[in-house]
All heavy atoms as TSV, in Angstrom:
chain	resi	resn	atom	element	x	y	z
A	1	MET	N	N	62.771	57.443	52.377
A	1	MET	CA	C	63.504	56.763	51.343
A	1	MET	C	C	62.683	56.791	50.053
A	1	MET	O	O	61.505	56.479	50.036
A	1	MET	CB	C	63.765	55.311	51.748
A	1	MET	CG	C	64.208	54.464	50.616
A	1	MET	SD	S	64.288	52.678	50.863
A	1	MET	CE	C	64.036	52.380	52.533
A	2	ASN	N	N	63.325	57.170	48.955
A	2	ASN	CA	C	62.689	57.169	47.647
A	2	ASN	C	C	63.107	55.900	46.909
A	2	ASN	O	O	64.257	55.759	46.495
A	2	ASN	CB	C	63.079	58.411	46.855
A	2	ASN	CG	C	62.343	58.495	45.539
A	2	ASN	OD1	O	61.932	57.488	44.968
A	2	ASN	ND2	N	62.192	59.717	45.052
A	3	ILE	N	N	62.172	54.983	46.747
A	3	ILE	CA	C	62.469	53.699	46.123
A	3	ILE	C	C	63.019	53.880	44.716
A	3	ILE	O	O	63.941	53.174	44.296
A	3	ILE	CB	C	61.210	52.796	46.133
A	3	ILE	CG1	C	60.949	52.340	47.575
A	3	ILE	CG2	C	61.355	51.616	45.202
A	3	ILE	CD1	C	59.682	51.546	47.767
A	4	HIS	N	N	62.496	54.840	43.970
A	4	HIS	CA	C	62.954	55.046	42.595
A	4	HIS	C	C	64.401	55.529	42.526
A	4	HIS	O	O	65.076	55.301	41.524
A	4	HIS	CB	C	62.020	56.003	41.869
A	4	HIS	CG	C	60.662	55.411	41.630
A	4	HIS	ND1	N	59.598	55.673	42.449
A	4	HIS	CD2	C	60.211	54.549	40.695
A	4	HIS	CE1	C	58.541	55.004	42.018
A	4	HIS	NE2	N	58.895	54.311	40.962
A	5	GLU	N	N	64.872	56.174	43.565
A	5	GLU	CA	C	66.275	56.597	43.603
A	5	GLU	C	C	67.182	55.474	44.103
A	5	GLU	O	O	68.343	55.395	43.725
A	5	GLU	CB	C	66.436	57.830	44.482
A	5	GLU	CG	C	65.838	59.075	43.879
A	5	GLU	CD	C	65.939	60.267	44.805
A	5	GLU	OE1	O	66.549	60.171	45.888
A	5	GLU	OE2	O	65.370	61.317	44.445
A	6	GLU	N	N	66.661	54.609	44.950
A	6	GLU	CA	C	67.436	53.511	45.532
A	6	GLU	C	C	67.672	52.365	44.550
A	6	GLU	O	O	68.708	51.722	44.572
A	6	GLU	CB	C	66.720	52.949	46.763
A	6	GLU	CG	C	66.669	53.873	47.937
A	6	GLU	CD	C	67.969	53.907	48.711
A	6	GLU	OE1	O	68.642	52.874	48.798
A	6	GLU	OE2	O	68.295	54.986	49.216
A	7	LEU	N	N	66.678	52.082	43.712
A	7	LEU	CA	C	66.731	50.919	42.835
A	7	LEU	C	C	66.899	51.350	41.379
A	7	LEU	O	O	66.099	52.129	40.862
A	7	LEU	CB	C	65.456	50.084	42.986
A	7	LEU	CG	C	65.175	49.584	44.406
A	7	LEU	CD1	C	63.809	48.930	44.476
A	7	LEU	CD2	C	66.255	48.615	44.846
A	8	ILE	N	N	67.924	50.840	40.738
A	8	ILE	CA	C	68.223	51.186	39.355
A	8	ILE	C	C	67.786	50.040	38.450
A	8	ILE	O	O	68.081	48.875	38.718
A	8	ILE	CB	C	69.742	51.434	39.174
A	8	ILE	CG1	C	70.229	52.506	40.151
A	8	ILE	CG2	C	70.066	51.792	37.739
A	8	ILE	CD1	C	69.569	53.849	40.013
A	9	LEU	N	N	67.084	50.378	37.371
A	9	LEU	CA	C	66.673	49.382	36.397
A	9	LEU	C	C	67.539	49.484	35.146
A	9	LEU	O	O	67.791	50.581	34.653
A	9	LEU	CB	C	65.210	49.579	35.998
A	9	LEU	CG	C	64.164	49.374	37.075
A	9	LEU	CD1	C	62.777	49.587	36.488
A	9	LEU	CD2	C	64.262	47.998	37.684
A	10	GLN	N	N	67.936	48.334	34.642
A	10	GLN	CA	C	68.655	48.295	33.370
A	10	GLN	C	C	67.644	48.464	32.240
A	10	GLN	O	O	66.439	48.477	32.458
A	10	GLN	CB	C	69.403	46.971	33.241
A	10	GLN	CG	C	70.464	46.792	34.289
A	10	GLN	CD	C	71.136	45.430	34.207
A	10	GLN	OE1	O	70.839	44.612	33.357
A	10	GLN	NE2	N	72.032	45.188	35.132
A	11	ASP	N	N	68.169	48.553	31.011
A	11	ASP	CA	C	67.293	48.653	29.849
A	11	ASP	C	C	66.551	47.339	29.630
A	11	ASP	O	O	66.987	46.276	30.077
A	11	ASP	CB	C	68.109	48.998	28.599
A	11	ASP	CG	C	68.694	50.402	28.670
A	11	ASP	OD1	O	68.150	51.246	29.393
A	11	ASP	OD2	O	69.705	50.639	27.983
A	12	CYS	N	N	65.450	47.398	28.907
A	12	CYS	CA	C	64.623	46.227	28.619
A	12	CYS	C	C	65.450	45.147	27.925
A	12	CYS	O	O	66.175	45.442	26.969
A	12	CYS	CB	C	63.459	46.627	27.717
A	12	CYS	SG	S	62.418	45.250	27.194
A	13	PRO	N	N	65.358	43.903	28.377
A	13	PRO	CA	C	66.127	42.836	27.753
A	13	PRO	C	C	65.625	42.471	26.353
A	13	PRO	O	O	66.315	41.804	25.607
A	13	PRO	CB	C	65.949	41.657	28.715
A	13	PRO	CG	C	64.711	41.946	29.473
A	13	PRO	CD	C	64.605	43.439	29.544
A	14	PHE	N	N	64.438	42.916	25.973
A	14	PHE	CA	C	63.900	42.616	24.650
A	14	PHE	C	C	64.171	43.721	23.636
A	14	PHE	O	O	64.666	43.457	22.556
A	14	PHE	CB	C	62.394	42.354	24.723
A	14	PHE	CG	C	62.052	41.089	25.438
A	14	PHE	CD1	C	61.357	41.123	26.629
A	14	PHE	CD2	C	62.432	39.852	24.942
A	14	PHE	CE1	C	61.027	39.955	27.303
A	14	PHE	CE2	C	62.117	38.673	25.607
A	14	PHE	CZ	C	61.415	38.736	26.789
A	15	CYS	N	N	63.821	44.947	23.990
A	15	CYS	CA	C	63.903	46.018	22.990
A	15	CYS	C	C	64.919	47.106	23.331
A	15	CYS	O	O	65.167	47.988	22.515
A	15	CYS	CB	C	62.529	46.643	22.790
A	15	CYS	SG	S	61.992	47.745	24.122
A	16	GLY	N	N	65.467	47.090	24.543
A	16	GLY	CA	C	66.430	48.116	24.935
A	16	GLY	C	C	65.784	49.388	25.453
A	16	GLY	O	O	66.471	50.368	25.724
A	17	GLY	N	N	64.458	49.380	25.591
A	17	GLY	CA	C	63.747	50.558	26.087
A	17	GLY	C	C	63.968	50.773	27.572
A	17	GLY	O	O	64.543	49.936	28.277
A	18	ALA	N	N	63.479	51.889	28.049
A	18	ALA	CA	C	63.631	52.253	29.458
A	18	ALA	C	C	62.679	51.450	30.332
A	18	ALA	O	O	61.501	51.303	30.013
A	18	ALA	CB	C	63.369	53.744	29.645
A	19	GLY	N	N	63.197	50.933	31.432
A	19	GLY	CA	C	62.379	50.228	32.408
A	19	GLY	C	C	61.821	51.194	33.429
A	19	GLY	O	O	62.448	52.204	33.761
A	20	LEU	N	N	60.645	50.904	33.926
A	20	LEU	CA	C	59.990	51.737	34.926
A	20	LEU	C	C	59.477	50.837	36.046
A	20	LEU	O	O	58.819	49.833	35.794
A	20	LEU	CB	C	58.818	52.491	34.293
A	20	LEU	CG	C	57.988	53.364	35.220
A	20	LEU	CD1	C	58.808	54.540	35.727
A	20	LEU	CD2	C	56.751	53.857	34.491
A	21	LEU	N	N	59.791	51.201	37.268
A	21	LEU	CA	C	59.304	50.479	38.438
A	21	LEU	C	C	57.971	51.106	38.841
A	21	LEU	O	O	57.897	52.301	39.110
A	21	LEU	CB	C	60.327	50.590	39.568
A	21	LEU	CG	C	60.201	49.641	40.740
A	21	LEU	CD1	C	60.261	48.188	40.276
A	21	LEU	CD2	C	61.308	49.903	41.742
A	22	GLU	N	N	56.908	50.296	38.841
A	22	GLU	CA	C	55.555	50.784	39.088
A	22	GLU	C	C	54.956	50.173	40.344
A	22	GLU	O	O	55.064	48.969	40.558
A	22	GLU	CB	C	54.638	50.413	37.920
A	22	GLU	CG	C	54.730	51.323	36.734
A	22	GLU	CD	C	54.077	52.669	36.970
A	22	GLU	OE1	O	52.963	52.730	37.509
A	22	GLU	OE2	O	54.726	53.668	36.625
A	23	GLU	N	N	54.294	51.002	41.131
A	23	GLU	CA	C	53.532	50.529	42.276
A	23	GLU	C	C	52.057	50.546	41.884
A	23	GLU	O	O	51.554	51.550	41.371
A	23	GLU	CB	C	53.757	51.424	43.490
A	23	GLU	CG	C	53.063	50.925	44.720
A	23	GLU	CD	C	53.387	51.760	45.948
A	23	GLU	OE1	O	53.935	52.870	45.814
A	23	GLU	OE2	O	53.069	51.302	47.049
A	24	GLU	N	N	51.379	49.433	42.072
A	24	GLU	CA	C	49.987	49.294	41.664
A	24	GLU	C	C	49.060	49.504	42.855
A	24	GLU	O	O	48.891	48.611	43.698
A	24	GLU	CB	C	49.776	47.904	41.066
A	24	GLU	CG	C	48.407	47.674	40.493
A	24	GLU	CD	C	48.167	48.419	39.189
A	24	GLU	OE1	O	49.130	48.653	38.444
A	24	GLU	OE2	O	47.022	48.784	38.944
A	25	ASN	N	N	48.474	50.673	42.945
A	25	ASN	CA	C	47.445	50.983	43.958
A	25	ASN	C	C	47.816	50.597	45.382
A	25	ASN	O	O	46.969	50.161	46.159
A	25	ASN	CB	C	46.122	50.326	43.577
A	25	ASN	CG	C	45.569	50.879	42.286
A	25	ASN	OD1	O	45.645	52.073	42.034
A	25	ASN	ND2	N	45.035	50.009	41.452
A	26	GLY	N	N	49.080	50.702	45.749
A	26	GLY	CA	C	49.508	50.469	47.120
A	26	GLY	C	C	49.503	49.022	47.571
A	26	GLY	O	O	49.471	48.762	48.765
A	27	TRP	N	N	49.546	48.047	46.635
A	27	TRP	CA	C	49.545	46.645	47.072
A	27	TRP	C	C	50.626	45.801	46.402
A	27	TRP	O	O	50.945	44.731	46.888
A	27	TRP	CB	C	48.179	45.996	46.870
A	27	TRP	CG	C	47.818	45.730	45.441
A	27	TRP	CD1	C	47.223	46.591	44.581
A	27	TRP	CD2	C	48.037	44.532	44.706
A	27	TRP	NE1	N	47.067	46.012	43.356
A	27	TRP	CE2	C	47.562	44.731	43.413
A	27	TRP	CE3	C	48.612	43.298	45.020
A	27	TRP	CZ2	C	47.625	43.753	42.426
A	27	TRP	CZ3	C	48.674	42.331	44.017
A	27	TRP	CH2	C	48.178	42.565	42.748
A	28	CYS	N	N	51.228	46.265	45.292
A	28	CYS	CA	C	52.272	45.472	44.649
A	28	CYS	C	C	53.197	46.361	43.819
A	28	CYS	O	O	52.874	47.509	43.510
A	28	CYS	CB	C	51.677	44.369	43.762
A	28	CYS	SG	S	50.996	44.948	42.201
A	29	TRP	N	N	54.345	45.797	43.472
A	29	TRP	CA	C	55.326	46.428	42.586
A	29	TRP	C	C	55.604	45.502	41.419
A	29	TRP	O	O	55.584	44.280	41.550
A	29	TRP	CB	C	56.656	46.654	43.312
A	29	TRP	CG	C	56.667	47.796	44.264
A	29	TRP	CD1	C	56.458	47.725	45.606
A	29	TRP	CD2	C	56.919	49.168	43.969
A	29	TRP	NE1	N	56.558	48.961	46.170
A	29	TRP	CE2	C	56.845	49.874	45.179
A	29	TRP	CE3	C	57.198	49.868	42.804
A	29	TRP	CZ2	C	57.045	51.244	45.259
A	29	TRP	CZ3	C	57.395	51.236	42.877
A	29	TRP	CH2	C	57.322	51.914	44.094
A	30	TYR	N	N	55.902	46.081	40.257
A	30	TYR	CA	C	56.383	45.356	39.086
A	30	TYR	C	C	57.218	46.321	38.259
A	30	TYR	O	O	57.141	47.540	38.441
A	30	TYR	CB	C	55.223	44.770	38.265
A	30	TYR	CG	C	54.269	45.799	37.714
A	30	TYR	CD1	C	54.449	46.341	36.439
A	30	TYR	CD2	C	53.191	46.246	38.465
A	30	TYR	CE1	C	53.580	47.294	35.941
A	30	TYR	CE2	C	52.324	47.186	37.975
A	30	TYR	CZ	C	52.510	47.710	36.702
A	30	TYR	OH	O	51.648	48.655	36.214
A	31	ALA	N	N	58.011	45.778	37.354
A	31	ALA	CA	C	58.794	46.602	36.436
A	31	ALA	C	C	58.226	46.398	35.045
A	31	ALA	O	O	57.825	45.285	34.678
A	31	ALA	CB	C	60.262	46.221	36.485
A	32	ILE	N	N	58.189	47.476	34.256
A	32	ILE	CA	C	57.618	47.424	32.915
A	32	ILE	C	C	58.454	48.263	31.957
A	32	ILE	O	O	59.049	49.263	32.358
A	32	ILE	CB	C	56.144	47.911	32.939
A	32	ILE	CG1	C	55.470	47.690	31.595
A	32	ILE	CG2	C	56.046	49.349	33.397
A	32	ILE	CD1	C	53.960	47.836	31.634
A	33	CYS	N	N	58.503	47.829	30.700
A	33	CYS	CA	C	59.208	48.584	29.671
A	33	CYS	C	C	58.284	49.679	29.150
A	33	CYS	O	O	57.137	49.412	28.780
A	33	CYS	CB	C	59.634	47.664	28.524
A	33	CYS	SG	S	60.418	48.560	27.155
A	34	MET	N	N	58.787	50.879	29.074
A	34	MET	CA	C	57.983	51.993	28.604
A	34	MET	C	C	57.792	51.961	27.088
A	34	MET	O	O	56.937	52.672	26.563
A	34	MET	CB	C	58.613	53.310	29.052
A	34	MET	CG	C	58.572	53.461	30.559
A	34	MET	SD	S	59.420	54.903	31.199
A	34	MET	CE	C	58.627	56.228	30.336
A	35	ASP	N	N	58.583	51.135	26.387
A	35	ASP	CA	C	58.463	51.067	24.927
A	35	ASP	C	C	57.627	49.877	24.460
A	35	ASP	O	O	56.675	50.038	23.718
A	35	ASP	CB	C	59.843	51.012	24.277
A	35	ASP	CG	C	60.600	52.314	24.412
A	35	ASP	OD1	O	59.963	53.371	24.589
A	35	ASP	OD2	O	61.836	52.286	24.352
A	36	CYS	N	N	57.983	48.661	24.887
A	36	CYS	CA	C	57.319	47.468	24.342
A	36	CYS	C	C	56.302	46.847	25.293
A	36	CYS	O	O	55.554	45.955	24.904
A	36	CYS	CB	C	58.342	46.424	23.905
A	36	CYS	SG	S	59.166	45.541	25.255
A	37	GLY	N	N	56.247	47.278	26.546
A	37	GLY	CA	C	55.254	46.772	27.485
A	37	GLY	C	C	55.624	45.486	28.195
A	37	GLY	O	O	54.837	44.961	28.970
A	38	SER	N	N	56.820	44.953	27.956
A	38	SER	CA	C	57.257	43.755	28.680
A	38	SER	C	C	57.305	44.072	30.162
A	38	SER	O	O	57.566	45.213	30.554
A	38	SER	CB	C	58.635	43.325	28.194
A	38	SER	OG	O	58.570	42.976	26.829
A	39	GLN	N	N	57.063	43.054	30.996
A	39	GLN	CA	C	57.058	43.331	32.432
A	39	GLN	C	C	57.413	42.106	33.249
A	39	GLN	O	O	57.408	40.987	32.752
A	39	GLN	CB	C	55.713	43.880	32.878
A	39	GLN	CG	C	54.569	42.889	32.784
A	39	GLN	CD	C	53.251	43.533	33.176
A	39	GLN	OE1	O	52.886	44.575	32.650
A	39	GLN	NE2	N	52.555	42.921	34.108
A	40	THR	N	N	57.703	42.360	34.516
A	40	THR	CA	C	57.976	41.296	35.474
A	40	THR	C	C	56.668	40.850	36.114
A	40	THR	O	O	55.613	41.444	35.893
A	40	THR	CB	C	58.904	41.775	36.611
A	40	THR	OG1	O	58.218	42.774	37.374
A	40	THR	CG2	C	60.214	42.314	36.098
A	41	ALA	N	N	56.777	39.843	36.938
A	41	ALA	CA	C	55.660	39.460	37.799
A	41	ALA	C	C	55.413	40.593	38.792
A	41	ALA	O	O	56.288	41.431	39.029
A	41	ALA	CB	C	55.995	38.178	38.544
A	42	ALA	N	N	54.236	40.612	39.375
A	42	ALA	CA	C	53.900	41.590	40.412
A	42	ALA	C	C	54.224	40.991	41.774
A	42	ALA	O	O	53.970	39.818	42.016
A	42	ALA	CB	C	52.426	41.953	40.341
A	43	PHE	N	N	54.795	41.804	42.654
A	43	PHE	CA	C	55.156	41.367	43.998
A	43	PHE	C	C	54.331	42.124	45.017
A	43	PHE	O	O	54.457	43.330	45.165
A	43	PHE	CB	C	56.658	41.578	44.241
A	43	PHE	CG	C	57.498	40.655	43.424
A	43	PHE	CD1	C	57.944	41.042	42.166
A	43	PHE	CD2	C	57.801	39.395	43.884
A	43	PHE	CE1	C	58.695	40.180	41.390
A	43	PHE	CE2	C	58.547	38.523	43.115
A	43	PHE	CZ	C	58.997	38.916	41.866
A	44	GLU	N	N	53.473	41.383	45.719
A	44	GLU	CA	C	52.588	41.964	46.727
A	44	GLU	C	C	53.350	42.357	47.988
A	44	GLU	O	O	54.363	41.753	48.312
A	44	GLU	CB	C	51.519	40.960	47.142
A	44	GLU	CG	C	50.485	40.679	46.107
A	44	GLU	CD	C	49.396	39.785	46.646
A	44	GLU	OE1	O	48.885	40.045	47.760
A	44	GLU	OE2	O	49.064	38.812	45.939
A	45	PHE	N	N	52.788	43.339	48.692
A	45	PHE	CA	C	53.272	43.682	50.023
A	45	PHE	C	C	52.076	44.047	50.887
A	45	PHE	O	O	51.037	44.453	50.380
A	45	PHE	CB	C	54.311	44.803	49.986
A	45	PHE	CG	C	53.800	46.108	49.440
A	45	PHE	CD1	C	53.234	47.047	50.279
A	45	PHE	CD2	C	53.892	46.391	48.088
A	45	PHE	CE1	C	52.766	48.257	49.783
A	45	PHE	CE2	C	53.431	47.591	47.577
A	45	PHE	CZ	C	52.865	48.528	48.421
A	46	HIS	N	N	52.249	43.852	52.200
A	46	HIS	CA	C	51.157	44.119	53.127
A	46	HIS	C	C	51.570	45.032	54.278
A	46	HIS	O	O	50.724	45.420	55.079
A	46	HIS	CB	C	50.609	42.802	53.696
A	46	HIS	CG	C	50.132	41.871	52.616
A	46	HIS	ND1	N	48.947	42.054	51.952
A	46	HIS	CD2	C	50.701	40.780	52.058
A	46	HIS	CE1	C	48.798	41.113	51.047
A	46	HIS	NE2	N	49.843	40.324	51.087
A	47	THR	N	N	52.857	45.340	54.352
A	47	THR	CA	C	53.364	46.200	55.417
A	47	THR	C	C	54.297	47.244	54.812
A	47	THR	O	O	54.810	47.055	53.703
A	47	THR	CB	C	54.164	45.387	56.453
A	47	THR	OG1	O	55.323	44.839	55.810
A	47	THR	CG2	C	53.322	44.268	57.058
A	48	PRO	N	N	54.547	48.326	55.525
A	48	PRO	CA	C	55.510	49.313	55.032
A	48	PRO	C	C	56.906	48.709	54.819
A	48	PRO	O	O	57.606	49.068	53.872
A	48	PRO	CB	C	55.532	50.378	56.134
A	48	PRO	CG	C	54.191	50.266	56.781
A	48	PRO	CD	C	53.858	48.799	56.735
A	49	GLU	N	N	57.285	47.759	55.684
A	49	GLU	CA	C	58.598	47.119	55.539
A	49	GLU	C	C	58.629	46.240	54.284
A	49	GLU	O	O	59.629	46.152	53.595
A	49	GLU	CB	C	58.927	46.271	56.764
A	49	GLU	CG	C	59.029	47.041	58.057
A	49	GLU	CD	C	57.674	47.354	58.693
A	49	GLU	OE1	O	56.676	46.646	58.406
A	49	GLU	OE2	O	57.611	48.326	59.459
A	50	GLY	N	N	57.522	45.582	54.013
A	50	GLY	CA	C	57.434	44.713	52.854
A	50	GLY	C	C	57.383	45.465	51.537
A	50	GLY	O	O	57.694	44.912	50.479
A	51	ARG	N	N	57.022	46.742	51.589
A	51	ARG	CA	C	56.929	47.560	50.374
A	51	ARG	C	C	58.267	47.651	49.655
A	51	ARG	O	O	58.350	47.442	48.451
A	51	ARG	CB	C	56.417	48.953	50.742
A	51	ARG	CG	C	56.210	49.857	49.568
A	51	ARG	CD	C	55.553	51.174	50.017
A	51	ARG	NE	N	55.378	52.038	48.882
A	51	ARG	CZ	C	56.180	53.065	48.601
A	51	ARG	NH1	N	57.172	53.379	49.419
A	51	ARG	NH2	N	55.961	53.791	47.525
A	52	PHE	N	N	59.327	47.952	50.388
A	52	PHE	CA	C	60.653	48.071	49.781
A	52	PHE	C	C	61.150	46.719	49.288
A	52	PHE	O	O	61.739	46.611	48.219
A	52	PHE	CB	C	61.655	48.697	50.755
A	52	PHE	CG	C	63.005	48.910	50.142
A	52	PHE	CD1	C	63.192	49.824	49.120
A	52	PHE	CD2	C	64.102	48.185	50.578
A	52	PHE	CE1	C	64.440	50.016	48.546
A	52	PHE	CE2	C	65.350	48.367	50.012
A	52	PHE	CZ	C	65.516	49.293	48.993
A	53	GLU	N	N	60.897	45.670	50.047
A	53	GLU	CA	C	61.323	44.324	49.647
A	53	GLU	C	C	60.643	43.895	48.346
A	53	GLU	O	O	61.259	43.287	47.487
A	53	GLU	CB	C	61.059	43.313	50.764
A	53	GLU	CG	C	61.963	43.476	51.959
A	53	GLU	CD	C	63.449	43.398	51.602
A	53	GLU	OE1	O	63.841	42.462	50.878
A	53	GLU	OE2	O	64.199	44.284	52.040
A	54	ALA	N	N	59.372	44.204	48.210
A	54	ALA	CA	C	58.642	43.868	46.988
A	54	ALA	C	C	59.225	44.626	45.791
A	54	ALA	O	O	59.399	44.057	44.708
A	54	ALA	CB	C	57.163	44.177	47.153
A	55	ALA	N	N	59.543	45.888	45.977
A	55	ALA	CA	C	60.141	46.685	44.901
A	55	ALA	C	C	61.512	46.130	44.522
A	55	ALA	O	O	61.855	46.059	43.336
A	55	ALA	CB	C	60.245	48.147	45.323
A	56	LYS	N	N	62.302	45.717	45.523
A	56	LYS	CA	C	63.621	45.132	45.246
A	56	LYS	C	C	63.504	43.856	44.425
A	56	LYS	O	O	64.282	43.623	43.510
A	56	LYS	CB	C	64.371	44.835	46.547
A	56	LYS	CG	C	65.065	46.017	47.139
A	56	LYS	CD	C	65.959	45.762	48.330
A	56	LYS	CE	C	66.125	44.393	48.848
A	56	LYS	NZ	N	66.960	44.305	50.053
A	57	LYS	N	N	62.522	43.019	44.741
A	57	LYS	CA	C	62.330	41.776	43.999
A	57	LYS	C	C	61.971	42.060	42.543
A	57	LYS	O	O	62.497	41.415	41.631
A	57	LYS	CB	C	61.234	40.933	44.656
A	57	LYS	CG	C	61.655	40.318	45.964
A	57	LYS	CD	C	60.511	39.550	46.593
A	57	LYS	CE	C	60.886	39.013	47.962
A	57	LYS	NZ	N	59.753	38.327	48.601
A	58	ALA	N	N	61.082	43.005	42.309
A	58	ALA	CA	C	60.700	43.355	40.939
A	58	ALA	C	C	61.895	43.906	40.166
A	58	ALA	O	O	62.132	43.522	39.018
A	58	ALA	CB	C	59.558	44.366	40.948
A	59	ALA	N	N	62.678	44.773	40.795
A	59	ALA	CA	C	63.854	45.337	40.134
A	59	ALA	C	C	64.892	44.260	39.840
A	59	ALA	O	O	65.496	44.239	38.761
A	59	ALA	CB	C	64.459	46.444	41.002
A	60	HIS	N	N	65.085	43.354	40.770
A	60	HIS	CA	C	66.058	42.274	40.576
A	60	HIS	C	C	65.658	41.396	39.391
A	60	HIS	O	O	66.494	41.092	38.535
A	60	HIS	CB	C	66.184	41.438	41.841
A	60	HIS	CG	C	67.061	40.247	41.677
A	60	HIS	ND1	N	68.432	40.349	41.529
A	60	HIS	CD2	C	66.772	38.921	41.587
A	60	HIS	CE1	C	68.940	39.133	41.365
A	60	HIS	NE2	N	67.952	38.255	41.402
A	61	LEU	N	N	64.395	40.987	39.325
A	61	LEU	CA	C	63.951	40.161	38.204
A	61	LEU	C	C	64.139	40.885	36.876
A	61	LEU	O	O	64.568	40.293	35.889
A	61	LEU	CB	C	62.479	39.780	38.359
A	61	LEU	CG	C	62.162	38.606	39.248
A	61	LEU	CD1	C	60.689	38.246	39.128
A	61	LEU	CD2	C	63.006	37.393	38.915
A	62	TRP	N	N	63.817	42.156	36.850
A	62	TRP	CA	C	63.994	42.948	35.623
A	62	TRP	C	C	65.461	42.957	35.215
A	62	TRP	O	O	65.798	42.716	34.050
A	62	TRP	CB	C	63.504	44.370	35.855
A	62	TRP	CG	C	63.666	45.238	34.649
A	62	TRP	CD1	C	64.715	46.054	34.356
A	62	TRP	CD2	C	62.767	45.355	33.559
A	62	TRP	NE1	N	64.521	46.670	33.161
A	62	TRP	CE2	C	63.322	46.256	32.651
A	62	TRP	CE3	C	61.528	44.784	33.266
A	62	TRP	CZ2	C	62.679	46.615	31.459
A	62	TRP	CZ3	C	60.898	45.142	32.087
A	62	TRP	CH2	C	61.478	46.043	31.199
A	63	ASN	N	N	66.324	43.211	36.162
A	63	ASN	CA	C	67.747	43.354	35.852
A	63	ASN	C	C	68.428	42.052	35.447
A	63	ASN	O	O	69.461	42.080	34.784
A	63	ASN	CB	C	68.480	44.013	37.020
A	63	ASN	CG	C	68.122	45.474	37.154
A	63	ASN	OD1	O	67.697	46.125	36.203
A	63	ASN	ND2	N	68.268	46.002	38.353
A	64	ILE	N	N	67.841	40.904	35.813
A	64	ILE	CA	C	68.432	39.635	35.371
A	64	ILE	C	C	67.695	39.070	34.154
A	64	ILE	O	O	67.990	37.974	33.695
A	64	ILE	CB	C	68.501	38.585	36.504
A	64	ILE	CG1	C	67.115	38.179	36.993
A	64	ILE	CG2	C	69.388	39.068	37.644
A	64	ILE	CD1	C	67.131	36.979	37.934
A	65	GLY	N	N	66.723	39.821	33.633
A	65	GLY	CA	C	66.056	39.443	32.399
A	65	GLY	C	C	64.886	38.490	32.542
A	65	GLY	O	O	64.432	37.918	31.554
A	66	LYS	N	N	64.363	38.324	33.740
A	66	LYS	CA	C	63.197	37.460	33.958
A	66	LYS	C	C	61.934	38.294	33.716
A	66	LYS	O	O	61.245	38.721	34.635
A	66	LYS	CB	C	63.187	36.879	35.371
A	66	LYS	CG	C	64.363	35.997	35.665
A	66	LYS	CD	C	64.251	34.697	34.884
A	66	LYS	CE	C	65.402	33.777	35.283
A	66	LYS	NZ	N	65.402	32.551	34.566
A	67	VAL	N	N	61.663	38.501	32.428
A	67	VAL	CA	C	60.634	39.423	32.001
A	67	VAL	C	C	59.699	38.719	31.023
A	67	VAL	O	O	60.142	37.919	30.215
A	67	VAL	CB	C	61.286	40.645	31.307
A	67	VAL	CG1	C	60.265	41.609	30.771
A	67	VAL	CG2	C	62.246	41.344	32.267
A	68	VAL	N	N	58.407	39.025	31.104
A	68	VAL	CA	C	57.420	38.485	30.184
A	68	VAL	C	C	57.184	39.506	29.092
A	68	VAL	O	O	56.884	40.668	29.379
A	68	VAL	CB	C	56.097	38.167	30.921
A	68	VAL	CG1	C	55.050	37.681	29.943
A	68	VAL	CG2	C	56.325	37.160	32.008
A	69	ARG	N	N	57.327	39.068	27.865
A	69	ARG	CA	C	57.115	39.970	26.747
A	69	ARG	C	C	55.634	40.010	26.416
A	69	ARG	O	O	54.991	38.971	26.252
A	69	ARG	CB	C	57.918	39.520	25.544
A	69	ARG	CG	C	57.839	40.519	24.422
A	69	ARG	CD	C	58.991	40.397	23.524
A	69	ARG	NE	N	58.890	41.450	22.524
A	69	ARG	CZ	C	59.773	41.624	21.598
A	69	ARG	NH1	N	60.813	40.836	21.521
A	69	ARG	NH2	N	59.629	42.573	20.727
A	70	ALA	N	N	55.101	41.203	26.267
A	70	ALA	CA	C	53.673	41.375	26.035
A	70	ALA	C	C	53.230	40.844	24.667
A	70	ALA	O	O	52.259	40.131	24.551
A	70	ALA	CB	C	53.293	42.837	26.183
A	71	ASN	N	N	53.947	41.189	23.621
A	71	ASN	CA	C	53.601	40.791	22.266
A	71	ASN	C	C	54.837	40.223	21.569
A	71	ASN	O	O	55.497	40.936	20.818
A	71	ASN	CB	C	53.059	41.987	21.488
A	71	ASN	CG	C	51.776	42.513	22.065
A	71	ASN	OD1	O	50.857	41.755	22.306
A	71	ASN	ND2	N	51.712	43.810	22.308
A	72	PRO	N	N	55.137	38.957	21.750
A	72	PRO	CA	C	56.381	38.392	21.233
A	72	PRO	C	C	56.491	38.377	19.707
A	72	PRO	O	O	57.578	38.295	19.184
A	72	PRO	CB	C	56.401	36.964	21.787
A	72	PRO	CG	C	55.020	36.674	22.210
A	72	PRO	CD	C	54.371	37.982	22.494
A	73	ASN	N	N	55.409	38.502	18.971
A	73	ASN	CA	C	55.477	38.463	17.513
A	73	ASN	C	C	55.538	39.824	16.871
A	73	ASN	O	O	55.497	39.940	15.654
A	73	ASN	CB	C	54.288	37.660	16.957
A	73	ASN	CG	C	54.379	36.211	17.352
A	73	ASN	OD1	O	55.475	35.667	17.443
A	73	ASN	ND2	N	53.255	35.597	17.615
A	74	GLU	N	N	55.581	40.860	17.639
A	74	GLU	CA	C	55.639	42.213	17.063
A	74	GLU	C	C	57.065	42.670	16.942
A	74	GLU	O	O	57.940	42.301	17.619
A	74	GLU	CB	C	54.854	43.188	17.938
A	74	GLU	CG	C	53.376	42.937	17.839
A	74	GLU	CD	C	52.562	43.975	18.588
A	74	GLU	OE1	O	53.132	44.935	19.133
A	74	GLU	OE2	O	51.356	43.820	18.632
């Protein structure tokens, strides 16, 4: 299963840029805007089964706009 094909990210809720689902060194997933750097919380996983669930949580938060903006005054 290719997680990037299974989970679709909407555009960034702040700037409209493209969202990217990132896996951090095999321990967590988060979503980040490729333009402004806004991102979701990181979701840890410890098992192969938990890997997909963590990615789903990050994608869900991104798609409902629960995103932290990196530089709110720019």
